[in-house]
C-alpha positions in Angstrom: 49.0 9.4 -60.1 48.2 11.1 -63.4 44.9 11.5 -65.2 43.6 8.7 -67.4 43.4 9.2 -71.1 39.6 9.6 -70.9 39.9 12.3 -68.2 42.4 14.2 -70.4 40.0 13.9 -73.4 37.2 15.3 -71.2 39.3 18.2 -70.1 40.3 19.0 -73.7 36.7 18.8 -74.8 35.6 21.1 -71.9 38.3 23.7 -72.8 37.5 23.5 -76.5 33.8 24.1 -75.7 34.6 27.1 -73.6 36.9 28.5 -76.3 34.0 28.2 -78.8 31.5 29.8 -76.5 33.4 32.6 -74.8 36.2 33.2 -77.4 38.2 35.6 -75.2 40.6 34.5 -72.5 43.6 35.3 -70.3 46.4 32.9 -69.4 48.1 33.7 -66.1 50.7 32.2 -63.9 49.5 31.9 -60.3 52.4 29.7 -59.1 53.9 32.6 -57.0 50.8 32.9 -54.9 50.4 31.4 -51.4 47.3 29.3 -50.9 45.5 32.1 -49.0 46.4 34.6 -51.8 45.2 32.2 -54.5 41.9 31.8 -52.7 41.6 35.6 -52.4 42.4 36.1 -56.1 39.8 33.5 -57.1 37.3 35.3 -54.8 38.0 38.7 -56.5 37.5 37.1 -59.9 34.3 35.4 -58.8 32.9 38.7 -57.6 33.3 39.9 -61.2 31.6 36.8 -62.6 35.0 35.3 -63.7 36.5 31.9 -63.0 40.1 30.7 -62.8 40.9 27.2 -64.1 44.4 25.8 -63.6 45.2 23.7 -66.6 48.0 21.5 -67.9 49.8 23.3 -70.7 49.7 20.2 -73.0 45.9 19.9 -72.6 45.3 23.6 -73.2 47.5 23.5 -76.3 45.6 20.5 -77.6 42.3 22.3 -77.0 43.5 25.5 -78.7 44.7 23.5 -81.7 41.4 21.6 -82.0 39.4 24.8 -81.6 41.4 26.5 -84.3 41.0 23.6 -86.7 37.2 23.6 -86.2 36.7 27.4 -86.3 35.1 28.6 -89.5 36.7 32.1 -89.2 40.4 31.1 -89.3 41.3 31.5 -85.6 45.0 31.4 -85.0 46.3 30.7 -81.5 49.8 29.7 -82.5 51.4 32.8 -81.0 50.1 31.6 -77.6 51.8 28.2 -77.7 55.2 29.7 -76.7 53.9 30.8 -73.3 52.5 27.4 -72.4 55.2 26.3 -70.0 55.3 26.4 -66.2 52.1 27.0 -64.3 49.1 28.1 -66.3 45.6 29.0 -65.4 42.9 30.3 -67.8 40.3 33.0 -67.2 37.5 32.9 -69.9 35.8 36.2 -70.6 32.5 36.8 -72.4 31.7 40.5 -72.2 33.8 42.7 -69.9 37.0 42.1 -71.7 39.2 44.3 -69.5 37.8 43.0 -66.2 40.4 40.2 -65.6 43.3 42.7 -66.3 41.7 45.2 -63.9 41.3 42.5 -61.2 44.9 41.3 -61.7 46.2 44.9 -61.4 44.2 45.7 -58.3 45.2 42.4 -56.7 48.9 43.1 -57.3 48.5 46.6 -55.8 46.9 45.0 -52.8 49.7 42.4 -52.5 52.5 44.8 -53.2 54.1 42.5 -55.8 53.9 41.3 -59.4 51.8 38.2 -58.9 49.9 36.7 -60.6 51.7 37.1 -63.9 50.0 37.6 -67.2 51.3 35.1 -69.8 49.0 35.9 -72.7 45.5 37.0 -73.6 43.3 36.5 -76.7 40.9 39.3 -76.9 38.7 40.2 -80.0 40.9 38.1 -82.3 44.1 39.8 -81.1 46.9 38.2 -79.1 48.6 39.9 -76.2 51.8 38.2 -75.1 53.6 38.9 -71.8 53.0 40.7 -68.5 53.9 44.1 -70.0 50.6 43.9 -71.9 48.6 44.1 -68.6 48.2 47.9 -68.6 47.0 48.0 -72.2 44.4 45.2 -71.4 43.0 47.3 -68.6 41.9 49.9 -71.1 40.5 47.6 -73.8 36.8 48.0 -74.6 34.4 45.4 -76.0 32.8 45.9 -79.4 29.5 46.8 -77.6 31.2 49.5 -75.5 32.9 51.0 -78.6 29.6 51.0 -80.6 27.8 52.7 -77.7 30.5 55.4 -77.5 30.2 55.9 -81.3 26.5 56.2 -81.1 26.8 58.8 -78.3 29.4 60.7 -80.4 27.3 60.6 -83.5 24.1 61.5 -81.8 25.5 64.4 -79.9 26.0 66.9 -82.8 22.7 65.9 -84.3 20.9 66.4 -81.0 22.4 69.8 -80.6 21.4 70.9 -84.1 17.8 69.6 -83.5 17.6 71.4 -80.1 18.8 74.7 -81.8 16.2 74.3 -84.6 13.4 73.6 -82.1 14.3 76.4 -79.8 14.8 79.1 -82.4 12.6 78.6 -85.5 12.6 82.3 -86.2 16.4 82.3 -86.2 16.4 79.6 -88.8 14.0 81.4 -90.9 16.1 84.5 -90.7 19.2 82.5 -91.6 17.5 81.0 -94.6 16.2 84.4 -95.7 19.7 85.9 -95.5 21.2 83.0 -97.5 18.5 83.4 -100.1 19.2 87.1 -100.4 22.9 86.4 -101.0 22.3 84.2 -104.0 
């Protein structure tokens, strides 16, 4: 027996709320997993603070369409619609954007086969379609991680110059004096 219209509306509303709140997500096909493998995969996701939610494709598409309509920044999920067939499960991601890809990759290595399959991902307003994108997604960094790396890179040369200036004030004075003499 299928779900009632009210139950379907509630599922769409829940998915839409998650899309608004967390914004980044992966869609995977877990149909090839045995029940014990599925439970183990869910456990590995849970250990990283992630949850897997199996969804009907029609309800996910409806939630994506509604979320896109209501978004103020012009979100476009239309490229994802083509993968919404067969079995689909969603993993919503807030901060560690590459974590689901890393879990999927490690889980596959543990199983010795290509399951679960990545269908699509929506990360930082970019769409990744197909399982061949998994490796690229394992390397993706969040905006916060990129900003932190940039700060370290920018700070490093300045820090070195300041250290040099503090440790050798006489050298600086000699350098300024020789520059002055040249002009």
